[in-house]
C-alpha positions in Angstrom: 1.2 1.8 19.6 -1.6 3.0 17.9 -4.5 3.3 20.7 -6.0 6.1 18.9 -7.3 3.3 16.2 -10.9 3.0 16.5 -11.2 -1.2 16.5 -14.8 -0.8 16.0 -15.1 1.1 12.8 -12.7 -1.5 11.5 -14.7 -4.2 12.2 -17.7 -2.6 10.9 -16.2 -2.3 7.3 -16.1 -5.5 7.0 -20.1 -6.3 7.2 -20.2 -6.6 3.4 -19.0 -5.7 -0.1 -16.4 -6.6 -2.5 -14.4 -8.9 -0.7 -10.4 -9.8 -2.7 -8.0 -11.6 -0.4 -7.4 -10.1 2.8 -10.7 -8.8 5.0 -9.5 -9.1 8.4 -6.9 -8.0 10.9 -4.7 -11.6 10.8 -5.2 -12.7 7.4 -2.5 -14.2 6.2 -0.4 -12.5 8.7 1.6 -15.0 9.8 2.3 -17.5 6.6 4.8 -16.3 5.3 3.7 -16.1 1.8 4.2 -12.0 1.6 7.0 -11.8 0.0 10.6 -13.0 0.8 12.7 -12.2 3.7 16.3 -10.2 3.2 19.3 -10.8 4.6 21.2 -7.4 3.8 22.6 -4.9 6.0 20.1 -2.2 8.2 20.5 0.9 9.4 20.4 1.5 13.1 17.3 4.1 12.6 17.0 5.7 16.1 13.8 7.0 16.8 11.3 6.5 20.2 8.3 4.6 19.9 6.1 7.5 20.3 7.8 10.7 18.7 6.0 13.6 18.0 4.8 14.5 14.1 3.4 16.7 12.4 0.6 15.5 11.0 -0.2 15.7 7.1 -3.7 16.5 6.2 -3.5 15.6 2.4 -1.2 14.2 -0.2 -2.1 13.8 -3.8 -2.5 9.8 -5.2 0.6 8.1 -6.1 0.2 8.2 -10.2 2.3 5.9 -12.4 1.7 6.0 -16.4 0.0 8.9 -18.3 -2.1 10.6 -15.9 -4.2 11.4 -18.5 -4.5 8.2 -19.9 -8.1 6.8 -21.1 -8.5 4.0 -18.8 -7.5 4.2 -14.9 -7.1 1.4 -13.0 -7.2 2.0 -9.0 -5.5 -0.1 -6.5 -6.7 -0.6 -3.4 -3.9 -2.6 -1.0 -3.1 -2.7 2.4 1.0 -3.5 3.2 0.9 -5.7 5.8 -1.7 -8.1 3.4 0.2 -11.1 1.8 -2.4 -11.4 -1.3 -1.3 -7.6 -2.1 2.1 -8.5 -2.3 1.4 -11.8 -5.0 -0.7 -9.3 -6.1 2.1 -6.4 -6.5 5.2 -9.3 -7.0 2.9 -11.0 -9.4 0.4 -8.9 -11.2 1.1 -5.3 -11.3 4.7 -5.9 -13.3 2.4 -7.1 -16.2 -0.3 -4.8 -16.2 2.7 -1.7 -16.1 4.6 -3.8 -18.9 1.7 -4.2 -20.6 -0.4 -1.0 -20.1 1.2 1.4 -18.0 4.5 2.4 -19.9 2.9 2.2 -23.6 0.6 4.8 -21.7 -3.0 3.1 -22.2 -3.3 3.2 -18.7 -3.2 5.1 -15.3 -2.4 3.5 -12.8 -3.5 4.9 -9.5 -2.5 3.2 -5.7 -5.1 3.5 -3.1 -4.2 2.8 1.0 -6.9 0.4 2.4 -5.5 -0.3 5.8 -8.2 -3.1 6.9 -5.7 -3.4 8.9 -4.4 -6.9 8.5 -1.8 -6.2 10.7 -2.4 -3.1 13.6 1.5 -1.9 13.5 2.4 -2.7 10.2 -0.6 -1.9 8.2 -0.4 1.6 9.2 3.9 1.7 9.7 4.3 0.6 6.4 1.7 3.0 4.7 2.8 5.7 6.3 7.0 5.2 5.1 5.6 5.0 1.9 3.6 8.5 1.8 6.6 9.8 3.5 8.7 8.9 0.5 6.2 9.8 -1.9 6.5 13.2 0.2 10.0 13.9 0.1 10.9 12.4 -3.7 8.0 11.7 -6.0 5.7 9.1 -7.2 8.4 6.9 -9.1 10.1 6.8 -5.7 6.7 6.1 -3.9 6.2 3.2 -6.0 9.7 1.6 -6.5 9.7 1.8 -2.2 5.8 0.1 -2.3 7.3 -2.6 -4.4 10.0 -3.1 -2.3 8.1 -3.4 1.0 6.1 -5.7 -0.7 8.7 -8.0 -2.1 10.1 -8.2 1.3 7.1 -8.1 3.2 8.5 -10.2 6.3 11.4 -8.4 7.0 8.8 -5.5 8.3 5.5 -7.2 9.6 6.0 -8.8 13.0 9.4 -8.2 12.8 9.9 -5.5 15.6 12.4 -2.7 16.0 14.0 -4.1 13.1 11.5 -3.5 11.3 11.7 0.0 11.2 14.9 -0.2 10.2 14.2 -1.5 7.3 11.7 0.6 6.4 14.7 3.7 6.7 17.0 1.2 5.4 15.2 1.3 2.1 14.6 4.9 1.8 17.6 5.7 2.6 18.6 4.1 -0.5 16.1 5.9 -2.8 17.4 9.1 -1.1 14.7 10.0 1.3 16.0 10.6 5.0 15.8 7.3 6.9 14.7 8.9 10.5 12.6 11.7 8.7 10.6 8.6 7.4 10.8 5.9 10.5 9.6 9.2 12.6 6.4 9.5 10.0 6.1 5.6 10.2 6.3 5.1 13.7 4.4 8.3 14.4 1.2 8.0 12.5 2.4 11.6 10.2 0.2 10.4 6.9 -2.7 8.8 9.0 -5.4 11.2 7.6 -4.1 10.9 4.3 -4.6 7.1 4.7 -7.6 7.4 6.4 -9.3 9.5 3.5 -8.2 6.8 1.5 -9.7 3.9 3.5 -13.3 5.8 3.3 -13.1 6.7 0.2 -12.7 2.8 -0.5 -15.2 1.7 1.6 -17.5 4.6 0.2 -16.7 2.7 -3.0 -17.5 -0.6 -1.8 -13.9 -2.0 -1.1 -13.9 -4.7 2.1 -11.2 -6.6 1.5 -7.5 -6.0 -0.1 -6.5 -6.1 -3.3 -9.4 -4.5 -4.5 -8.8 -3.1 -8.3 -11.3 -0.9 -10.1 -10.8 -0.2 -14.1 -12.8 2.8 -14.7 -15.0 2.8 -11.6 -16.0 -0.3 -11.6 -14.0 -3.1 -9.2 -12.8 -6.3 -11.4 -14.4 -9.9 -10.6 -11.0 -10.6 -9.0 -7.2 -9.0 -8.2 -5.6 -11.8 -11.0 -4.0 -10.1 -14.6 -6.5 -11.9 -16.7 -9.4 -10.3 -14.8 -7.6 -6.7 -15.0 -6.6 -7.1 -18.2 -9.6 -7.9 -19.9 -11.4 -5.0 -17.9 -8.7 -2.8 -19.3 -9.1 -4.4 -22.5 -12.8 -3.9 -22.8 -12.8 -0.3 -21.0 -10.5 0.7 -24.2 -13.4 -0.1 -26.8 -15.7 1.3 -25.3 
């Protein structure tokens, strides 16, 4: 669908740098490890495969927690990466409870479509940014968490995957058709590409990669991130 993608540029970005989980197209794509499927009823969102959309060149970084907190955590993720699903499902809730909700950390989401899946790494990220644009950062994080928790409901699911993206958006109060149009048409591609380039400039080569105050953690597990946060707080 996304014939304008520069596949060579994607491949060259994987040559060296920080590795964390998924590192290339197809990594873990069919393992079924990236979140559980859902049996819920889905909306039938009627959007052509290549809709005309108005592209959005910039959008604020999604932030949760105190925006003026002394410590900043930046997470670079790919929505089709099963390791990112594990990170979202198992690590992020602990970080939120321990540091974000108490106001100790400013937590930022950054898109880094490797892409693990040429279609869904981009489509799901576009859908999530459409939700952010229509609603707010809180809705964005809720939407993103739901997608990662049910990654198999869209990755490789064909047309049903887009219905799932639209249905979850509708649950939060966003317009399902608008979100699916953004997902299929790449409305937020410039935003995603800018995030990915920023990550490359920081040394990101795989997902998830997590930074604490600009320094990459040893791994994207809770213990490593928590230790880095505690060190930053005491510095």
